[in-house]
MARZA-950029 format. One record per residue (C-alpha): residue number from 1; x, y, z. Coordinates in Angstrom, 1 decimal, padded with zeros to 4 digits. Layout:
N
<site num="NUM" east="X" north="Y" up="Z"/>
...
This chain:
315
<site num="1" east="018.6" north="-014.6" up="-008.6"/>
<site num="2" east="015.0" north="-013.6" up="-009.4"/>
<site num="3" east="014.5" north="-011.1" up="-012.2"/>
<site num="4" east="012.2" north="-008.3" up="-011.2"/>
<site num="5" east="010.5" north="-006.9" up="-014.3"/>
<site num="6" east="009.1" north="-003.3" up="-014.2"/>
<site num="7" east="006.3" north="-002.1" up="-016.4"/>
<site num="8" east="007.5" north="-000.3" up="-019.5"/>
<site num="9" east="004.1" north="001.1" up="-020.7"/>
<site num="10" east="001.3" north="002.9" up="-018.9"/>
<site num="11" east="-001.1" north="000.1" up="-019.8"/>
<site num="12" east="001.0" north="-002.6" up="-018.2"/>
<site num="13" east="001.4" north="-000.4" up="-015.1"/>
<site num="14" east="-002.4" north="-000.1" up="-014.8"/>
<site num="15" east="-002.7" north="-003.9" up="-015.1"/>
<site num="16" east="-000.2" north="-004.5" up="-012.3"/>
<site num="17" east="-001.9" north="-001.9" up="-010.1"/>
<site num="18" east="-005.2" north="-003.6" up="-010.7"/>
<site num="19" east="-003.8" north="-006.9" up="-009.6"/>
<site num="20" east="-002.0" north="-005.5" up="-006.6"/>
<site num="21" east="-003.5" north="-006.0" up="-003.1"/>
<site num="22" east="-006.1" north="-003.5" up="-002.0"/>
<site num="23" east="-007.7" north="-002.6" up="001.2"/>
<site num="24" east="-011.2" north="-003.4" up="-000.2"/>
<site num="25" east="-010.7" north="-006.2" up="-002.7"/>
<site num="26" east="-012.6" north="-006.6" up="-006.0"/>
<site num="27" east="-015.1" north="-009.4" up="-006.5"/>
<site num="28" east="-013.6" north="-012.9" up="-006.8"/>
<site num="29" east="-013.4" north="-014.5" up="-010.2"/>
<site num="30" east="-013.6" north="-018.2" up="-010.8"/>
<site num="31" east="-011.5" north="-020.3" up="-013.2"/>
<site num="32" east="-013.2" north="-023.3" up="-014.6"/>
<site num="33" east="-011.0" north="-025.9" up="-016.4"/>
<site num="34" east="-010.7" north="-029.7" up="-016.9"/>
<site num="35" east="-008.1" north="-032.4" up="-017.0"/>
<site num="36" east="-007.0" north="-034.8" up="-019.7"/>
<site num="37" east="-010.1" north="-037.1" up="-019.3"/>
<site num="38" east="-013.7" north="-036.0" up="-018.6"/>
<site num="39" east="-017.2" north="-037.4" up="-019.0"/>
<site num="40" east="-020.4" north="-036.1" up="-020.5"/>
<site num="41" east="-021.8" north="-035.6" up="-017.0"/>
<site num="42" east="-018.7" north="-033.7" up="-015.8"/>
<site num="43" east="-018.8" north="-031.5" up="-018.9"/>
<site num="44" east="-022.4" north="-030.6" up="-018.2"/>
<site num="45" east="-021.6" north="-029.9" up="-014.5"/>
<site num="46" east="-018.8" north="-027.5" up="-015.5"/>
<site num="47" east="-021.0" north="-025.8" up="-018.1"/>
<site num="48" east="-023.8" north="-025.3" up="-015.5"/>
<site num="49" east="-021.5" north="-023.8" up="-013.0"/>
<site num="50" east="-020.1" north="-021.4" up="-015.6"/>
<site num="51" east="-023.7" north="-020.4" up="-016.5"/>
<site num="52" east="-024.4" north="-019.6" up="-012.9"/>
<site num="53" east="-021.3" north="-017.5" up="-012.6"/>
<site num="54" east="-021.1" north="-016.1" up="-016.2"/>
<site num="55" east="-020.5" north="-012.5" up="-015.0"/>
<site num="56" east="-017.4" north="-013.5" up="-013.0"/>
<site num="57" east="-016.0" north="-016.7" up="-014.4"/>
<site num="58" east="-013.4" north="-017.8" up="-017.0"/>
<site num="59" east="-013.9" north="-021.1" up="-018.8"/>
<site num="60" east="-011.1" north="-023.2" up="-020.4"/>
<site num="61" east="-012.5" north="-025.9" up="-022.7"/>
<site num="62" east="-009.1" north="-027.5" up="-023.7"/>
<site num="63" east="-007.7" north="-030.5" up="-021.8"/>
<site num="64" east="-004.9" north="-029.7" up="-019.4"/>
<site num="65" east="-002.2" north="-032.2" up="-018.5"/>
<site num="66" east="-000.1" north="-032.4" up="-015.4"/>
<site num="67" east="-002.7" north="-030.7" up="-013.1"/>
<site num="68" east="-003.0" north="-032.6" up="-009.8"/>
<site num="69" east="-004.0" north="-030.1" up="-007.1"/>
<site num="70" east="-003.4" north="-032.5" up="-004.2"/>
<site num="71" east="000.0" north="-033.6" up="-005.3"/>
<site num="72" east="003.2" north="-031.6" up="-004.7"/>
<site num="73" east="004.3" north="-030.1" up="-008.0"/>
<site num="74" east="000.9" north="-030.8" up="-009.6"/>
<site num="75" east="-000.4" north="-027.3" up="-008.8"/>
<site num="76" east="002.2" north="-025.3" up="-010.8"/>
<site num="77" east="000.1" north="-025.0" up="-014.0"/>
<site num="78" east="-003.0" north="-024.2" up="-012.0"/>
<site num="79" east="-001.3" north="-021.4" up="-010.1"/>
<site num="80" east="000.0" north="-020.0" up="-013.4"/>
<site num="81" east="-003.5" north="-020.0" up="-014.9"/>
<site num="82" east="-004.8" north="-018.3" up="-011.8"/>
<site num="83" east="-002.2" north="-015.5" up="-012.1"/>
<site num="84" east="-002.7" north="-015.1" up="-015.8"/>
<site num="85" east="-006.5" north="-014.8" up="-015.5"/>
<site num="86" east="-006.5" north="-013.0" up="-012.1"/>
<site num="87" east="-008.8" north="-015.6" up="-010.6"/>
<site num="88" east="-008.8" north="-016.4" up="-006.9"/>
<site num="89" east="-011.2" north="-019.4" up="-007.1"/>
<site num="90" east="-011.1" north="-022.4" up="-009.4"/>
<site num="91" east="-013.2" north="-025.5" up="-010.3"/>
<site num="92" east="-011.2" north="-028.4" up="-011.8"/>
<site num="93" east="-012.9" north="-031.4" up="-013.3"/>
<site num="94" east="-011.4" north="-034.8" up="-014.0"/>
<site num="95" east="-012.7" north="-038.4" up="-014.5"/>
<site num="96" east="-011.0" north="-041.7" up="-013.8"/>
<site num="97" east="-011.9" north="-045.2" up="-012.8"/>
<site num="98" east="-010.9" north="-044.6" up="-009.2"/>
<site num="99" east="-012.6" north="-041.2" up="-008.9"/>
<site num="100" east="-015.4" north="-040.8" up="-011.5"/>
<site num="101" east="-017.0" north="-037.4" up="-012.1"/>
<site num="102" east="-014.5" north="-035.7" up="-009.8"/>
<site num="103" east="-014.5" north="-032.0" up="-009.1"/>
<site num="104" east="-011.9" north="-030.1" up="-007.1"/>
<site num="105" east="-013.0" north="-026.7" up="-005.7"/>
<site num="106" east="-010.2" north="-024.5" up="-004.3"/>
<site num="107" east="-009.2" north="-021.1" up="-003.3"/>
<site num="108" east="-005.9" north="-019.3" up="-003.8"/>
<site num="109" east="-004.0" north="-016.7" up="-001.8"/>
<site num="110" east="-001.5" north="-014.5" up="-003.6"/>
<site num="111" east="-002.1" north="-016.9" up="-006.6"/>
<site num="112" east="-000.9" north="-019.9" up="-004.5"/>
<site num="113" east="-003.1" north="-022.8" up="-003.4"/>
<site num="114" east="-004.9" north="-021.9" up="-000.2"/>
<site num="115" east="-007.3" north="-024.8" up="000.4"/>
<site num="116" east="-008.9" north="-027.6" up="-001.5"/>
<site num="117" east="-012.1" north="-029.7" up="-001.4"/>
<site num="118" east="-012.6" north="-032.7" up="-003.7"/>
<site num="119" east="-016.2" north="-034.0" up="-004.3"/>
<site num="120" east="-017.8" north="-036.6" up="-006.5"/>
<site num="121" east="-020.9" north="-035.7" up="-008.5"/>
<site num="122" east="-023.9" north="-038.1" up="-008.4"/>
<site num="123" east="-027.5" north="-037.9" up="-009.5"/>
<site num="124" east="-026.9" north="-034.9" up="-011.6"/>
<site num="125" east="-029.8" north="-033.0" up="-013.2"/>
<site num="126" east="-029.4" north="-030.2" up="-015.7"/>
<site num="127" east="-031.4" north="-027.0" up="-015.8"/>
<site num="128" east="-033.2" north="-028.2" up="-019.0"/>
<site num="129" east="-034.7" north="-031.1" up="-017.1"/>
<site num="130" east="-036.8" north="-028.9" up="-014.9"/>
<site num="131" east="-040.1" north="-027.4" up="-016.2"/>
<site num="132" east="-041.2" north="-024.0" up="-014.7"/>
<site num="133" east="-042.4" north="-020.6" up="-015.8"/>
<site num="134" east="-039.6" north="-018.8" up="-017.6"/>
<site num="135" east="-040.6" north="-015.5" up="-016.2"/>
<site num="136" east="-039.4" north="-016.5" up="-012.7"/>
<site num="137" east="-036.0" north="-017.6" up="-013.9"/>
<site num="138" east="-033.2" north="-016.0" up="-011.9"/>
<site num="139" east="-031.3" north="-013.2" up="-013.5"/>
<site num="140" east="-027.6" north="-013.5" up="-014.2"/>
<site num="141" east="-025.5" north="-011.8" up="-011.6"/>
<site num="142" east="-028.3" north="-011.5" up="-008.9"/>
<site num="143" east="-027.5" north="-012.0" up="-005.3"/>
<site num="144" east="-028.5" north="-015.4" up="-003.9"/>
<site num="145" east="-029.7" north="-016.7" up="-000.6"/>
<site num="146" east="-028.0" north="-019.7" up="001.0"/>
<site num="147" east="-029.8" north="-022.4" up="003.0"/>
<site num="148" east="-027.6" north="-025.0" up="004.8"/>
<site num="149" east="-029.8" north="-027.7" up="006.3"/>
<site num="150" east="-028.4" north="-030.1" up="008.8"/>
<site num="151" east="-026.3" north="-030.0" up="012.0"/>
<site num="152" east="-023.3" north="-031.5" up="010.2"/>
<site num="153" east="-022.4" north="-028.0" up="008.7"/>
<site num="154" east="-021.6" north="-026.9" up="012.3"/>
<site num="155" east="-020.0" north="-030.0" up="013.8"/>
<site num="156" east="-018.3" north="-032.1" up="011.0"/>
<site num="157" east="-015.0" north="-030.6" up="009.7"/>
<site num="158" east="-015.5" north="-031.7" up="006.1"/>
<site num="159" east="-019.0" north="-030.2" up="005.8"/>
<site num="160" east="-017.8" north="-027.0" up="007.5"/>
<site num="161" east="-015.0" north="-026.7" up="005.0"/>
<site num="162" east="-017.4" north="-027.4" up="002.1"/>
<site num="163" east="-019.8" north="-024.7" up="003.4"/>
<site num="164" east="-017.0" north="-022.1" up="003.4"/>
<site num="165" east="-015.9" north="-023.0" up="-000.2"/>
<site num="166" east="-019.5" north="-023.0" up="-001.6"/>
<site num="167" east="-020.2" north="-019.6" up="000.0"/>
<site num="168" east="-017.1" north="-018.1" up="-001.6"/>
<site num="169" east="-017.9" north="-019.7" up="-004.9"/>
<site num="170" east="-021.5" north="-018.5" up="-005.4"/>
<site num="171" east="-022.0" north="-015.4" up="-003.3"/>
<site num="172" east="-020.8" north="-012.9" up="-005.9"/>
<site num="173" east="-020.1" north="-009.3" up="-005.0"/>
<site num="174" east="-020.1" north="-008.2" up="-001.4"/>
<site num="175" east="-022.7" north="-005.4" up="-000.9"/>
<site num="176" east="-023.9" north="-003.4" up="002.1"/>
<site num="177" east="-027.5" north="-002.8" up="001.1"/>
<site num="178" east="-029.8" north="-005.2" up="-000.6"/>
<site num="179" east="-033.2" north="-004.7" up="-002.4"/>
<site num="180" east="-035.6" north="-007.6" up="-001.6"/>
<site num="181" east="-037.0" north="-007.4" up="-005.1"/>
<site num="182" east="-033.6" north="-008.2" up="-006.6"/>
<site num="183" east="-033.2" north="-011.4" up="-004.6"/>
<site num="184" east="-034.6" north="-014.1" up="-006.9"/>
<site num="185" east="-032.6" north="-017.3" up="-006.2"/>
<site num="186" east="-031.7" north="-019.7" up="-003.3"/>
<site num="187" east="-028.9" north="-022.3" up="-003.1"/>
<site num="188" east="-030.1" north="-025.1" up="-000.9"/>
<site num="189" east="-027.5" north="-027.5" up="000.6"/>
<site num="190" east="-028.8" north="-030.4" up="002.7"/>
<site num="191" east="-026.4" north="-032.6" up="004.7"/>
<site num="192" east="-027.7" north="-036.1" up="003.9"/>
<site num="193" east="-024.9" north="-037.8" up="005.8"/>
<site num="194" east="-021.4" north="-037.0" up="007.2"/>
<site num="195" east="-019.9" north="-036.9" up="003.7"/>
<site num="196" east="-022.8" north="-036.4" up="001.3"/>
<site num="197" east="-024.6" north="-033.1" up="000.5"/>
<site num="198" east="-027.6" north="-032.6" up="-001.7"/>
<site num="199" east="-027.1" north="-029.4" up="-003.7"/>
<site num="200" east="-029.9" north="-027.7" up="-005.6"/>
<site num="201" east="-030.7" north="-024.3" up="-007.1"/>
<site num="202" east="-034.2" north="-022.8" up="-006.6"/>
<site num="203" east="-036.0" north="-019.6" up="-007.8"/>
<site num="204" east="-037.9" north="-017.4" up="-005.5"/>
<site num="205" east="-041.5" north="-016.7" up="-006.2"/>
<site num="206" east="-043.0" north="-013.7" up="-004.3"/>
<site num="207" east="-046.7" north="-013.9" up="-003.4"/>
<site num="208" east="-049.1" north="-011.8" up="-001.4"/>
<site num="209" east="-049.2" north="-012.5" up="002.3"/>
<site num="210" east="-051.4" north="-009.6" up="003.6"/>
<site num="211" east="-048.4" north="-007.9" up="005.2"/>
<site num="212" east="-045.5" north="-005.8" up="004.0"/>
<site num="213" east="-043.3" north="-008.9" up="003.8"/>
<site num="214" east="-044.3" north="-011.1" up="000.8"/>
<site num="215" east="-044.7" north="-014.9" up="001.1"/>
<site num="216" east="-041.9" north="-016.8" up="-000.6"/>
<site num="217" east="-042.2" north="-020.0" up="-002.5"/>
<site num="218" east="-039.2" north="-022.1" up="-003.8"/>
<site num="219" east="-039.3" north="-023.4" up="-007.4"/>
<site num="220" east="-036.5" north="-025.8" up="-008.3"/>
<site num="221" east="-034.9" north="-024.6" up="-011.5"/>
<site num="222" east="-031.6" north="-026.6" up="-011.4"/>
<site num="223" east="-029.0" north="-027.8" up="-011.5"/>
<site num="224" east="-029.2" north="-030.3" up="-008.7"/>
<site num="225" east="-026.7" north="-033.0" up="-007.7"/>
<site num="226" east="-025.3" north="-035.0" up="-004.8"/>
<site num="227" east="-021.8" north="-034.0" up="-003.7"/>
<site num="228" east="-019.8" north="-036.8" up="-002.1"/>
<site num="229" east="-016.8" north="-035.4" up="-000.2"/>
<site num="230" east="-013.7" north="-037.5" up="-001.0"/>
<site num="231" east="-010.7" north="-035.4" up="000.1"/>
<site num="232" east="-010.1" north="-031.9" up="001.6"/>
<site num="233" east="-007.0" north="-029.9" up="002.6"/>
<site num="234" east="-007.2" north="-027.0" up="005.0"/>
<site num="235" east="-004.6" north="-024.2" up="005.1"/>
<site num="236" east="-002.0" north="-024.2" up="007.9"/>
<site num="237" east="-002.5" north="-021.8" up="010.7"/>
<site num="238" east="000.3" north="-019.3" up="009.7"/>
<site num="239" east="-001.2" north="-019.0" up="006.1"/>
<site num="240" east="-004.7" north="-018.6" up="007.4"/>
<site num="241" east="-003.6" north="-015.9" up="009.8"/>
<site num="242" east="-001.8" north="-014.0" up="007.0"/>
<site num="243" east="-004.8" north="-014.3" up="004.6"/>
<site num="244" east="-007.3" north="-013.2" up="007.3"/>
<site num="245" east="-005.2" north="-010.1" up="008.1"/>
<site num="246" east="-007.2" north="-006.8" up="007.7"/>
<site num="247" east="-006.4" north="-003.2" up="008.2"/>
<site num="248" east="-007.5" north="-001.7" up="011.5"/>
<site num="249" east="-008.4" north="001.7" up="010.0"/>
<site num="250" east="-009.2" north="002.8" up="006.5"/>
<site num="251" east="-006.8" north="005.4" up="005.1"/>
<site num="252" east="-008.2" north="008.9" up="005.6"/>
<site num="253" east="-008.7" north="011.1" up="002.6"/>
<site num="254" east="-005.9" north="013.7" up="002.5"/>
<site num="255" east="-007.0" north="017.2" up="003.5"/>
<site num="256" east="-005.5" north="020.0" up="001.5"/>
<site num="257" east="-004.1" north="023.1" up="003.3"/>
<site num="258" east="-004.7" north="021.6" up="006.7"/>
<site num="259" east="-002.0" north="020.9" up="009.3"/>
<site num="260" east="-002.0" north="019.8" up="012.9"/>
<site num="261" east="000.0" north="021.2" up="015.8"/>
<site num="262" east="000.5" north="019.8" up="019.3"/>
<site num="263" east="-000.2" north="023.2" up="020.8"/>
<site num="264" east="-002.5" north="025.0" up="018.5"/>
<site num="265" east="-004.3" north="021.9" up="017.2"/>
<site num="266" east="-005.8" north="021.9" up="013.7"/>
<site num="267" east="-004.6" north="024.8" up="011.6"/>
<site num="268" east="-006.0" north="025.6" up="008.2"/>
<site num="269" east="-004.9" north="027.9" up="005.5"/>
<site num="270" east="-007.4" north="030.1" up="003.6"/>
<site num="271" east="-006.3" north="031.6" up="000.3"/>
<site num="272" east="-008.1" north="034.8" up="-000.6"/>
<site num="273" east="-007.7" north="036.3" up="-004.1"/>
<site num="274" east="-006.4" north="039.8" up="-004.6"/>
<site num="275" east="-009.3" north="042.2" up="-003.8"/>
<site num="276" east="-007.9" north="045.1" up="-006.1"/>
<site num="277" east="-009.3" north="047.8" up="-003.8"/>
<site num="278" east="-007.2" north="050.5" up="-005.4"/>
<site num="279" east="-009.0" north="050.1" up="-008.7"/>
<site num="280" east="-012.5" north="050.1" up="-007.4"/>
<site num="281" east="-014.8" north="053.0" up="-008.5"/>
<site num="282" east="-016.5" north="054.7" up="-005.5"/>
<site num="283" east="-019.8" north="056.7" up="-006.0"/>
<site num="284" east="-020.6" north="059.9" up="-004.2"/>
<site num="285" east="-023.5" north="058.2" up="-002.3"/>
<site num="286" east="-021.3" north="056.2" up="000.0"/>
<site num="287" east="-022.3" north="056.6" up="003.7"/>
<site num="288" east="-018.7" north="057.0" up="004.6"/>
<site num="289" east="-018.2" north="060.0" up="002.3"/>
<site num="290" east="-021.4" north="061.6" up="003.7"/>
<site num="291" east="-020.1" north="061.3" up="007.2"/>
<site num="292" east="-016.8" north="062.9" up="006.3"/>
<site num="293" east="-018.6" north="065.8" up="004.6"/>
<site num="294" east="-020.8" north="066.3" up="007.6"/>
<site num="295" east="-017.9" north="066.4" up="010.0"/>
<site num="296" east="-016.0" north="068.8" up="007.8"/>
<site num="297" east="-019.0" north="071.1" up="007.6"/>
<site num="298" east="-019.4" north="071.1" up="011.4"/>
<site num="299" east="-015.7" north="072.0" up="011.8"/>
<site num="300" east="-016.1" north="074.9" up="009.3"/>
<site num="301" east="-019.2" north="076.2" up="011.1"/>
<site num="302" east="-017.5" north="076.0" up="014.5"/>
<site num="303" east="-014.5" north="077.9" up="013.0"/>
<site num="304" east="-016.7" north="080.6" up="011.6"/>
<site num="305" east="-018.5" north="081.0" up="015.0"/>
<site num="306" east="-015.2" north="081.2" up="016.9"/>
<site num="307" east="-013.9" north="083.9" up="014.5"/>
<site num="308" east="-017.1" north="086.0" up="014.8"/>
<site num="309" east="-016.8" north="085.9" up="018.6"/>
<site num="310" east="-013.2" north="087.1" up="018.6"/>
<site num="311" east="-014.2" north="090.1" up="016.4"/>
<site num="312" east="-017.0" north="091.0" up="018.7"/>
<site num="313" east="-014.7" north="090.9" up="021.8"/>
<site num="314" east="-012.1" north="093.1" up="020.1"/>
<site num="315" east="-014.7" north="095.8" up="019.4"/>
């Protein structure tokens, strides 16, 4: 029997509500960790990825044993770390003779492995190896452009999967409106072959063009590397269908003191405070009082005229 633990404090209840599924989910966080054996190149790659995603990433620097994402039972520790850090993306680095400088990029659904892409890193260049004006360096947390060059991203299954994962990894927060002045970076992915992608990071330099839209120039700021696809695992159809499920309509905000009837339609209640009419002080200059006095005066004058006529008739 599974034990269901309920929150005992208000703080723990808020934490559970924050992790609970929402109609509009929060931005995705990335967990960056490494295996038992790494290399200097692999450590630099993980550090550069963490620097690019510093505002929404968690980095583990200790070595982790028994993490093998593609093997059954080898993803238990990875799913535990994902639940503990509330991360829906992860980048796992490992190094071996069979697979040197190996990186596994994956996504989780309900803190369980959703899909995986394994790539090897070659021809890696760090940010420090590029020389450029520091004033055009991209700001941390800014929204990037993506450029996918090559027909393979639309026709080859491995490249299509890698494209989806890279978009999820580096796109950041989902926004509806975007200021052109705040877009200062581009991720360029070029399909060199059916299993090799050249990945680089460029800064945008805006120059005058004589029109409203400025002319853009790309300045490579790093990192850059070749990603060689080794293995990938797609989610099954039932899991994909469940993960892609969305709500048809957003819940409407509750309207107070409003009800609906099949016959009368929309009915609203209006609450009016006590007017306290009995305690109001009335002045003598009110038009209603003047009219009452005028009518009483006319009645009195008509009565006097009638009584005088009766006296004259009697005489």
